[in-house]
C-alpha positions in Angstrom: -0.3 0.1 0.0 1.8 2.7 -0.8 1.0 6.6 0.4 2.0 10.0 0.9 2.4 12.0 3.6 2.4 15.7 2.9 3.8 18.1 5.6 4.9 21.4 6.2 2.6 24.2 5.6 0.7 26.5 6.9 0.2 30.1 7.3 3.5 32.3 6.4 3.0 36.4 6.1 3.7 38.0 2.4 7.2 37.8 1.0 8.0 34.3 3.6 9.2 31.3 3.0 8.0 27.4 3.2 9.1 23.8 3.0 7.0 20.9 1.8 7.3 17.5 1.9 5.9 14.7 0.8 7.2 11.3 1.6 6.7 7.9 -0.3 6.0 4.9 2.3 5.0 1.8 0.6 7.4 0.0 -3.2 6.3 1.9 -6.4 8.6 -0.5 -8.9 9.7 2.5 -11.1 8.9 6.4 -10.6 7.9 8.3 -14.5 7.7 11.7 -12.3 6.7 14.2 -8.9 5.1 16.7 -9.0 3.0 19.7 -6.4 -0.1 20.7 -8.0 -2.4 23.6 -5.7 -5.8 23.8 -6.2 -7.3 27.5 -5.0 -10.3 26.6 -6.6 -9.1 25.4 -9.5 -6.2 22.7 -9.5 -3.9 24.0 -11.2 0.4 22.4 -12.1 2.6 23.6 -9.5 6.5 22.6 -10.1 7.2 18.6 -11.2 10.6 16.9 -12.1 11.5 14.4 -14.0 12.5 10.3 -12.8 15.9 11.9 -14.8 16.1 14.4 -13.0 14.5 17.1 -15.4 12.1 20.5 -13.5 9.2 22.2 -15.2 6.9 25.3 -13.9 4.1 26.6 -13.7 4.6 30.5 -14.9 3.5 32.6 -12.4 5.8 30.1 -9.6 9.5 30.6 -12.0 12.0 32.4 -9.9 10.3 31.9 -6.1 9.7 27.9 -5.9 12.4 24.7 -6.1 11.2 21.1 -6.5 12.9 19.0 -5.3 13.7 15.1 -4.8 15.8 12.9 -1.9 15.7 9.6 -3.6 17.0 7.4 -0.9 14.6 9.0 1.4 11.9 8.6 -1.2 10.5 12.3 -0.5 9.9 15.5 -3.0 10.1 18.8 -2.0 8.3 22.4 -2.5 10.8 25.1 -1.4 8.6 28.0 -2.4 10.0 31.9 -2.0 8.3 35.4 -2.3 4.8 34.0 -1.0 2.8 36.1 -2.6 -0.5 35.9 -1.0 -2.5 34.5 -4.5 0.0 31.6 -3.4 -3.1 30.4 -0.8 -3.9 27.0 -2.0 -4.4 23.4 -0.9 -1.0 22.4 -2.4 -0.5 18.5 -3.0 2.2 16.0 -4.2 1.3 13.9 -7.6 3.3 10.8 -7.8 3.5 8.8 -11.7 5.0 5.7 -12.2 4.8 1.7 -12.9 4.0 -1.4 -12.1 6.3 -4.2 -12.7 4.6 -5.0 -15.2 4.1 -2.4 -16.9 0.6 -0.5 -16.0 0.8 3.6 -15.4 -0.1 4.0 -11.5 -0.8 7.1 -9.7 -0.7 8.3 -6.4 -2.3 11.8 -4.2 -0.7 13.1 -1.1 -3.4 14.4 1.5 -3.1 18.3 0.7 -1.3 20.6 2.4 -2.5 24.5 3.0 -0.6 27.1 2.4 -1.8 30.7 3.8 0.0 33.1 1.9 -1.5 36.4 4.5 -0.1 39.5 6.8 
């Protein structure tokens, strides 16, 4: 049973920083993509990192957010700097991969609320 456990959300003032973590428990045969989405009210892709380490960001967070991973700890991070009120949302981590026989699998974290307000 694979679970994604998120941590690190909270309330921060504009201009502040937060770091989200998403730890994978259980085994995924092959991970293809790890990503962060946010929803407020629609869900949008914030950042993604491929198995090869290539990263991609939404235009709205480029230069402010950084996605990274610790393969040994099966954890993906989202460092968020220079936060703005419009970054307020529930943030979800997402992992897409395949099973040993090639079937696609996808998992979601439970969500972490980030609120940017003075």
